[in-house]
N, C-alpha and C positions, 0 to 999 in steps of 0.2 A: 443586610442585617449585621451590626456588631454585634459579638458575642453580651447574652443577657439585657442589649434593647429588650424592650416591650412594646409590641402594638396599638397604638390608642385605641380606647375605643370611642365608635361611634358617639355622638351627642344625638339627642332629639335637634339641636341647632343646626349639627350637621346636614342633619337628613332635611331640612327645611329649607337648608340652602341648596345643595344638591338637587332639590322638588322644587327650586322656585318657588315655596310658599312661605305664608309664616311661622314662627311656633306654634303661634294659638291653633294654629290650623291642624300640623299634626298632632295637635293636644289632643283637640274632636277629633282628628280620625280617631285617636285609639280610647277614646271616652265615652264623646257622642256622634260615634259614623255618623248615626239620622239627621245631625244637622251639617254634615256638609253634599254638597254636590256628589253621584254617584262617578263622574269621571274625574274630579279631583281627588277621591277617594282610590278611587284604580291608580292614579297614577303616585299615589303617595305608595300605594305599594309596591308596585312595580319601581322606583330610584328606591325604596327600600332594599328593594330584591338585589336590585343592581350593584348597588354597596356592601353590603353586607352588614345591611344594621344591624344591631345587636340584639334588636326587643321583634327581629321582623314574625316572626309568635304569634308577640301579641297584636299587633298590624294588621296580621292574614286574621286570627281570629276576628276583632273589630271589623274586617272589613265584610267576613261575610256574615256578620249577623247584621250589617247593613246593606247588603244586597238581600232584595224582596226572596221567600219563599213561596211557594207556590207546591198544593200536594194533587197535583189533576190525574182524576180517574177516569178512564174511558174504556166503553162494553162495545165491543165489536162486531158481527158474526162470525158464521161457521169457519176456524185457522184454515184449512182447507181447502176456501176458495181463496182463486187468486186475488182477484182485486181487494178483499181485507184485509189480506196479507204486505200486499201491496201499500196499503193507505197505513194501516200500523207500524210498516216500515217509515214512511212517510213525516211518518208522529213522529216516532224517536228520533231520527235525524233533526228534526225541526226541534229537539229539546237541547240537541246535544250541538249543534250548530248556536244558541242561545248562551255567550258565556260572560251575558249582562244580569241572566237572574239563574236564580238556587231554581228548576226544579224537577220536580219526584214525580215521576209518570208511574201510574201504573195503569198498565192496559192487559188487557180481557177479552179472551176473545170467548166466547157462548155457543156451543154444538148443541143444544138444548137451546130452541130460539118457544116454545114453548110463554106466555104469561107469566106463568107464577112462578119459573124458571128466572127470569128475565126482571120480574119485580123484587126475589129476594137477593139479585145479584147489584142489582140495583143499590138499593135498601143499605147492603153487607159495606159496599161501597162509597156511601155515602156517609158513612162512621168514623171515614181516617183519610177523606179529601176535603178538598178544599173548593171545588164543587168538580162534576160530574158532567162526560158528555156520553150518549148513549145512542147507538141507532136500532130501533123494533118500530113495531107496528103498534098502530092506534089499536088499545085496548083497558077496560075499564080498569084489572088489573094492575097496570101498567099505569095508569094515570093515579090510582091511589099512589101505589108509591113513588111518582114524581109529587105528590103531595106531602108524603113524610117526609122525605130527605129534605124538600125545600121549606118543612114545616123548622126542621132542626137548624134553617140557617146557611146552606148547601143549595147553591143554584146547579139548575138541569138545562142544559145546552142539547138538543137531538142533532141527530146526523142523518145527511141523506134525507130521511125522511120528516115533515113537520109532526109534531106533537103538541096533542093536546090538554092540559090539568086544570084542575080551581087555582094552581099558582103557575108564576111565570115559567115561561119556558122557550129561552133561546134557539135559535135554529143558525143551521151553518149547510147549506149546500147549493141545488141550481134550482132557475127558477124553471121547476116543471112544467108547467104551463105551455114556458116556451119551447122547453125541448119537446113535447108531443106536438108544437104546431110545427117546431123543424122538423123534425122528423115528417114527419104531412109533404111541406115543402119539398122533401127530396122523394117522397113516392109519385109526386106531381107532375115532376120534374124529371124523374129518372123514366119513369112505365109511360110506354107509348102504349097501349089496349089498358084502358082503366079495369079495371074487375074487383073480385072481392081481396078484402087483405085481412091474417091473418094476426091476430093482437095475444101476445102474453104477457102475462105478468106474473108477480110472484107470490102476491098473497092481496086482496083486495084492503086488506088494513093497512098497507104500506099506504099513505097519504099521496106521497111523491108520486110513485103510480098510477092513483086516481085523479092527477094531476094532468100526468101524461098522456093520460086516454081524454080528460078531456078539451087540453090540448090541440088533441089529432083532430078530436069527431070537429072541435069549434073551425078549423081550418080549411075540411071538406065539405063543411054546413054554408061558411061564407064564399068561398071559388065555387060552389055548387058543379061541384067535376063528377067525374061518372065512377068516381072510387064506390065501395059500400062498405066499411069497417066492419065487421065482424064484432060479435059480444068475443069480450075478452074474456083468457082462459086463464085461470092459476094453476101452476106449476107446485106451488106451497116451494119455491125454491130447490127445487130437486130434478136432476138434470135427466134423471131417467123419465121421468114426468112430464117432462117439456118437449124427451124426444117421442115419446108415444103418441104424445098433440100434436104434434108438427107433423106424423105420420099421417093420424086419425082430418088431419085439415087434410093434405092431398089428397086424400079415400074423398071423403068427401065433400070436396068444394073444388070444382073440376073448372071452374071459372079464374082460380085463386093466384093473380100477379102478383100477392108480397107479402112478407112477414113482418112485424115488427114486435121485435122481443124488447120489453120493456122492466122487464124482472128475470128472477133468478132463472136459473137451471140453464142456460144457454150453451153449455159445453153440450149438453142431449141435443139442444135445437140447432143445432152446426152437425153436428152429428149425423141428424134427419134429412137435413139441407144435402151435403154432403152424397147421401145414397141414394137422394129420389131422384126421378126421370128431370134431366136437366131440361128448363122449360125455355124455352127464348121470351126474352124480355123479362121474368121475375126479377124481384129484384127485394131482397133482405138487408135492414137495418137494426143493429145491434146495439148493448148498452156498455160502456163503461170499455177503456183498450186495456190488456194484458194481455201476454201472450197466445191465447188460443183466439183472441179476436182479432187480432193482429197478424197471424197466420191466413186467418179467415178472410180477410179486407185481401190477402198476398195472391191468394189464390183463386177469390173471386168467390169464394159462401156467402162471402158479407158484400155491402154495395158505400155504405155509411157503418159510422158507430160515434157516438154522440157520449162524450165521456166527463167527469170532470177533472178539473185540472188540478192534478194530485199534491204537487210542491205548494199553489196556490191553498189549496183545501188543506191540508197540515197545519200552515200556519198561521191560518185566518181561524181553526179552531182553536188554539193553543190563546193568540190575541184575546178569541173571545171566550174564552175559559175564563184567564186572568183578567180579564175586561170586568165579566159581572162575580166574578170572588171580591174584586176591588168594593161592586156599586153593592153588589147583595140582593138578596133573594127580594129585594121589597123598590128596587132601581131600575125595573122594568125589564120587560125581554129584547133582545140584541137579535138585529135580525141581517145575516149576511148573506146576497145572495150573487153566486160565483157564477162568471163568466163559464159558461162548458164550450171544450173543444169538440173538434169537428175531426174524424180523419176517414182516409178514405185510402185505397192500391197505392195513392200517387207522396203520400206525406206519412207511410207509418216508417 
């Protein structure tokens, strides 16, 4: 370049030619981005970056305004539990994967699972988010909080366990009745000598676990097998309680041929199973695949694990929250039933 020669400043016409769009399209991207298809907006922005268009900052700002922005809040249970840590990581990864939307994810783990605390956190999150999702047991306090949040125009999505309130509550999770029937099928086909089967649940107020048990019992009633499902024992999501209960089951039920771990506290249940006298033909079925249950499958403590598909779960959760945000609280509840994954020692 000769000394003193100036570089020609690229114009809107130059940008339009480089992007193979009309000048009016570039002007609309700059001034009315909502009137231009998202793909075209992003293409014009990429071209502006490529050619060094002088108004790049203005285009970036306009395209950013044209993108949907979603403020989503999620309340998960105890962060010390591997399953919820993994679910939280999957949700964050899903948000990072989406370059076409601006999603602000406010994800919180609750160690205090009391209904009052869950209700308070839900209401607080509803003041700053466009949609809220949570895992919770059914309780009047929680139902009232859902109604409060929905009444302010913020839709609520239940994860894993369905929730009821006067307002519409959407749901993303497994078909728990089918989970229970599948677990029962496993016992029916793996245990050679039928006997009593212990059942652990986290809390009877978790509706997914109640449905697990319902499906479990319905299978045995239908097929008239010789198995006897025992009354479910609540672990209250405590590993220590689950361990004590499994020890008591072995002590009090000499005819015990299996254990269905349908709720929380599974690490305590696994510890008790490993320390118990090995019984030929004994089968244990667990819930959710993570490091502890994977190892239990490998060493034979568990024969089968039924699990949420975490990547799809995260994707459907974000999709559903955006959908209900756009539809509003009066648009009707959304229900997404995920297909569950089944693991044995041969496919972990």
